[in-house]
C-alpha positions in Angstrom: -2.0 -5.2 34.6 -1.5 -3.4 37.9 -1.3 0.1 36.4 -4.5 -0.5 34.4 -6.2 -1.7 37.6 -5.1 1.5 39.4 -6.4 3.7 36.6 -9.8 1.9 36.7 -10.0 2.4 40.5 -9.1 6.1 40.2 -11.8 6.6 37.5 -14.4 4.9 39.7 -13.4 7.1 42.6 -13.7 10.2 40.4 -17.1 9.0 39.2 -18.3 8.5 42.8 -17.0 12.0 43.9 -18.5 13.7 40.8 -21.5 15.9 41.6 -24.5 15.0 39.5 -25.3 17.6 36.8 -28.8 18.1 38.1 -27.4 19.0 41.6 -25.0 21.4 40.0 -27.7 23.2 38.0 -29.9 23.5 41.1 -26.8 25.0 42.9 -26.4 27.5 40.1 -30.0 28.6 40.4 -29.5 28.9 44.2 -26.2 30.8 43.9 -27.7 33.2 41.3 -30.7 33.8 43.6 -28.8 34.4 46.8 -27.4 38.0 46.7 -27.5 41.2 48.6 -31.2 41.6 48.1 -31.8 38.2 49.8 -29.0 38.7 52.4 -30.5 42.1 53.4 -33.9 40.6 53.8 -35.7 43.5 52.2 -36.8 41.6 49.1 -38.3 38.8 51.2 -40.1 41.3 53.5 -41.5 43.3 50.6 -42.7 40.4 48.5 -43.6 37.8 51.2 -43.4 38.5 54.9 -45.7 41.6 54.9 -48.5 39.3 53.7 -48.6 37.5 57.1 -49.2 33.7 57.1 -49.7 33.7 53.3 -46.2 35.0 52.8 -44.7 31.9 54.4 -46.3 29.7 51.7 -46.5 31.9 48.6 -42.7 31.6 48.0 -43.2 27.9 47.3 -45.8 28.6 44.7 -43.6 31.3 43.0 -40.5 29.1 42.9 -42.6 26.2 41.6 -43.7 28.3 38.6 -40.1 29.4 38.0 -39.0 25.8 38.4 -41.5 24.7 35.7 -40.1 27.3 33.3 -36.6 26.1 34.1 -37.5 22.5 33.6 -38.8 23.1 30.0 -35.8 25.2 29.2 -33.4 22.5 30.5 -35.2 19.7 28.7 -35.2 21.5 25.4 -31.5 22.4 25.9 -30.7 18.8 26.6 -32.6 17.2 23.7 -31.3 19.8 21.1 -27.8 20.2 22.7 -28.0 24.0 22.8 -26.4 25.7 25.8 -25.7 29.2 24.5 -28.7 31.4 25.5 -28.8 33.4 22.3 -28.8 30.2 20.2 -31.3 28.6 22.5 -33.9 31.5 22.3 -33.5 31.6 18.5 -34.5 27.9 18.3 -36.9 27.7 21.2 -39.0 30.7 20.2 -38.8 30.3 16.4 -40.4 31.9 14.4 -40.8 34.7 16.9 -37.2 34.7 18.0 -36.5 38.4 17.1 -39.4 39.6 19.2 -38.3 37.6 22.3 -34.6 38.4 21.9 -35.6 42.1 22.0 -37.7 41.5 25.2 -34.8 39.6 26.9 -32.4 42.3 25.9 -34.6 45.0 27.5 -35.0 42.9 30.7 -31.3 42.3 30.9 -30.4 45.9 30.5 -32.9 47.0 33.1 -31.6 44.3 35.5 -28.1 45.7 34.9 -29.3 49.0 36.3 -31.4 47.6 39.2 -29.3 44.8 40.6 -25.9 46.7 40.8 -27.9 49.8 41.9 -29.4 47.7 44.8 -25.9 46.4 45.6 -24.5 49.9 45.9 -27.5 51.2 47.9 -27.4 48.1 50.3 -23.6 48.4 50.8 -23.7 52.1 51.4 -26.5 51.7 54.0 -24.6 48.9 55.8 -21.4 50.9 55.9 -23.3 53.8 57.4 -25.1 51.7 60.0 -22.2 49.5 61.0 -19.1 51.8 60.5 -20.8 55.2 60.6 -19.5 56.1 57.1 -21.4 58.7 55.2 -23.7 57.2 52.5 -22.0 59.1 49.7 -18.5 58.1 50.9 -19.7 54.5 51.1 -21.1 54.8 47.5 -17.8 56.2 46.3 -15.9 53.4 48.0 -18.0 50.7 46.3 -17.6 52.3 42.9 -13.8 52.7 43.3 -13.3 49.2 44.5 -15.5 47.9 41.7 -13.4 49.7 39.1 -10.2 48.4 40.5 -11.5 44.8 40.6 -12.7 45.1 37.0 -9.3 46.2 35.8 -7.0 44.1 37.9 -9.0 41.5 39.9 -11.5 39.8 37.6 -10.2 36.3 38.1 -10.0 36.8 41.9 -13.7 37.9 41.9 -14.7 35.0 39.8 -12.9 32.5 42.0 -14.3 34.1 45.2 -17.9 34.4 44.1 -18.8 30.7 44.8 -17.2 30.9 48.2 -19.0 34.1 49.0 -22.3 32.6 48.0 -21.7 29.6 50.3 -20.7 32.0 53.1 -23.9 34.0 52.7 -25.9 30.8 52.8 -24.2 29.6 56.0 -24.7 33.0 57.6 -28.4 33.1 56.6 -28.9 29.6 58.0 -27.4 30.7 61.3 -29.5 33.9 61.4 -32.7 32.0 60.6 -32.1 29.3 63.2 -31.0 31.7 65.9 -33.7 34.2 64.9 -36.5 31.7 65.0 -35.3 30.5 68.4 -35.2 34.1 69.7 -38.5 35.1 68.3 -40.4 31.8 68.7 -42.7 33.3 71.3 -43.6 36.2 69.1 -44.1 33.9 66.1 -46.5 31.8 68.1 -48.4 34.9 69.3 -48.8 36.3 65.8 -49.7 32.9 64.4 -52.5 32.5 66.9 -53.8 36.0 66.5 -53.8 36.2 62.7 -55.6 34.5 59.9 -54.9 33.5 56.3 -57.7 35.8 55.3 -56.1 38.9 56.7 -54.7 39.7 53.2 -56.3 39.1 49.8 -55.0 35.8 48.4 -54.8 37.0 44.8 -52.7 40.1 45.8 -50.3 37.9 47.7 -50.0 35.4 44.8 -49.6 38.2 42.2 -46.7 39.8 44.1 -45.1 36.4 44.7 -45.3 35.5 41.0 -43.9 39.0 40.0 -40.9 38.1 42.2 -40.4 34.9 40.2 -40.8 37.0 37.0 -37.9 39.3 37.6 -35.8 36.4 38.9 -36.4 34.5 35.6 -34.6 37.2 33.6 -31.1 35.9 34.7 -31.6 32.5 36.3 -33.0 30.7 33.2 -30.1 31.8 31.1 -27.6 30.8 33.7 -29.2 27.3 34.1 -29.2 26.7 30.3 -25.5 27.6 30.1 -24.6 24.7 32.5 -27.1 22.1 31.3 -24.7 20.1 29.0 -24.3 17.3 31.6 -27.9 16.3 31.8 -28.4 12.7 30.7 -32.2 12.3 30.7 -35.6 13.9 31.1 -35.5 12.7 34.7 -32.3 14.7 35.3 -34.0 17.9 34.0 -36.9 17.3 36.3 -34.6 16.6 39.3 -32.7 19.9 38.7 -36.0 21.9 38.7 -37.4 20.1 41.7 -34.3 20.4 43.8 -33.9 24.1 42.9 -37.6 24.7 43.7 -37.3 23.2 47.1 -34.0 24.9 48.0 -35.0 28.4 46.8 -38.6 28.1 48.1 -37.4 26.9 51.5 -34.8 29.8 51.7 -37.5 32.4 51.0 -40.0 30.8 53.4 -37.5 30.6 56.3 -36.4 34.2 55.9 -40.1 35.3 55.8 -40.8 33.3 58.9 -37.9 34.8 61.0 -38.9 38.3 59.9 -42.5 37.4 60.8 -41.3 37.0 64.4 -39.5 40.4 64.5 -42.2 42.6 63.1 -43.0 45.4 62.9 -39.4 46.7 63.5 -37.8 44.4 60.9 -40.5 45.2 58.3 -39.8 48.9 58.7 -36.0 48.5 58.5 -34.1 49.0 55.2 -32.0 46.0 56.2 -34.4 43.6 58.0 -31.9 40.7 58.4 -29.3 43.1 59.8 -31.8 44.4 62.3 -32.4 40.7 63.4 -28.7 40.1 63.7 -28.4 43.2 65.9 -31.1 41.8 68.2 -29.2 38.5 68.6 -26.3 40.4 70.4 -23.5 38.4 68.7 -20.9 41.0 67.6 -18.8 38.5 65.6 -21.9 37.5 63.6 -22.7 41.2 62.9 -19.1 41.8 61.6 -19.0 38.6 59.5 -22.5 39.3 58.1 -21.6 42.9 57.0 -18.3 41.8 55.3 -20.0 39.0 53.4 -22.8 41.2 52.2 -20.3 43.8 51.0 -18.2 41.1 49.2 -21.3 39.6 47.6 -22.4 43.0 46.4 -19.0 43.6 44.8 -19.2 40.1 43.2 -22.6 40.9 41.7 -21.5 44.3 40.4 -18.5 42.7 38.7 -20.6 39.9 37.2 -22.9 42.4 35.5 -20.0 44.6 34.5 -18.3 41.8 32.6 -21.7 40.8 31.0 -21.9 44.3 29.5 -18.2 44.2 28.5 -18.8 41.0 26.6 -22.0 42.3 25.1 -20.8 45.8 24.0 -16.9 45.7 24.1 -16.5 44.9 20.4 -19.0 47.4 19.0 -17.6 49.1 15.9 -18.2 52.7 17.2 -16.3 51.9 20.5 -13.4 50.3 18.6 -13.1 53.3 16.3 -13.1 55.8 19.2 -11.4 53.9 21.9 -8.6 51.7 20.6 -7.4 49.8 23.8 -9.5 46.9 24.9 -8.9 47.8 28.6 -10.0 51.4 28.0 -13.1 50.2 26.2 -13.9 47.9 29.2 -13.3 50.8 31.6 -15.5 53.1 29.6 -18.4 50.6 29.6 -18.0 49.9 33.3 -17.9 53.6 34.2 -21.1 54.3 32.2 -22.8 51.3 34.0 -21.6 52.4 37.4 -22.6 56.1 36.9 -26.1 54.9 36.0 -26.2 52.4 38.9 -25.2 55.2 41.3 -28.1 57.3 40.0 -30.4 54.3 40.5 -29.0 53.7 44.0 -30.1 57.2 45.1 -33.7 56.1 44.9 -33.0 53.9 47.9 -33.3 50.2 48.7 -37.1 50.3 49.2 -37.8 52.0 45.9 -35.5 49.8 43.9 -37.2 46.7 45.3 -40.8 47.9 45.6 -41.0 49.8 42.3 -38.1 48.8 40.0 -38.0 45.1 40.7 -41.8 44.9 40.9 -42.5 46.5 37.5 -39.6 44.5 35.9 -41.3 41.4 37.4 -44.7 42.3 35.9 -43.1 42.7 32.5 -41.0 39.6 32.8 -43.9 37.4 33.8 -45.4 37.9 30.3 -42.2 38.1 28.2 -39.9 35.6 30.0 -41.5 33.2 32.5 -44.9 32.4 31.1 -43.6 32.2 27.5 -41.0 29.6 28.6 -43.8 27.6 30.2 -46.3 27.8 27.4 -43.8 27.3 24.5 -42.1 24.6 26.6 -45.4 22.6 26.8 -45.7 22.9 23.0 -42.1 21.9 22.4 -42.4 18.9 24.7 -45.4 17.7 22.8 -43.5 18.1 19.5 -40.5 16.1 20.9 -42.8 13.3 21.9 -44.4 13.1 18.5 -41.0 13.1 16.8 -39.8 10.0 18.8 
């Protein structure tokens, strides 16, 4: 039958074009990781580049640890067919699920303060440096646009977020390649005149692992939510390995390019923007600023909707605020007010203090528990076969 033959060919073509699930999961990890903190460069400088030669390699160790935690989470999710994070944690951490659910809730709420707060601080700083707009006016603009998007443009933001992440990745790749070429002499000089022993190894590792700790609070949950296409243990491993390589390489390359523009880039609140300015390509500057602003808005909206889903149907809110839209607006306004307060502490304080202590806490209540319990669960699954 001709029609049947055509259908078979079409299905084969779709199969060939389909992206493997493990690649998609690695992309989700990468997309979640890449945001204004990475795009500005301040996170990479604070956690890695300031540790000299060590800081070019410690990102690989940090991402390998996070990748191990993600692997165990993905494999348990695949075997037990659980992809909702709440259900997953209840089963994975049984009989201590209530304790770990509380820990995750705390980490999530703190992240809802720090991440959007960093977005607002970064955007306001960029608007001031590039357009000369007062920081408070820039903060007000970000808040106003965020509210409008929450009320009217949620679907637009969701559709645009993937494209914005891809755009940021492309721009970062351009900045890194051009930056390394422009600063290759300086990189060579610093490399020749410094040693791996210039900084304590344990300090560099501890800071790097704390970075993986605070990243784990959101990334593991996001990866679990898209794990339903995994077909084997090998697929779970591939997702973790690809994600480790992609994210570790990203951090190492940004650390390397900032290594070549020190000490000025280290002292800047927006190290990558400083490097872009040194390249003297006005178009690249404009595109970079616009993409960071849009990525910031996308991140703020993502957290806003997470809180709306979490608290929008609470009894006390329904009793006092009848309309769903008004409840959503109330939740978002409270979040943004708190985020603006956090943003006043500045980019450096949010990253160096807020993220760092969240990272220390998350190491012991999120990342390491996933690894240790994951090893136990994997042994149990082997025995049950």
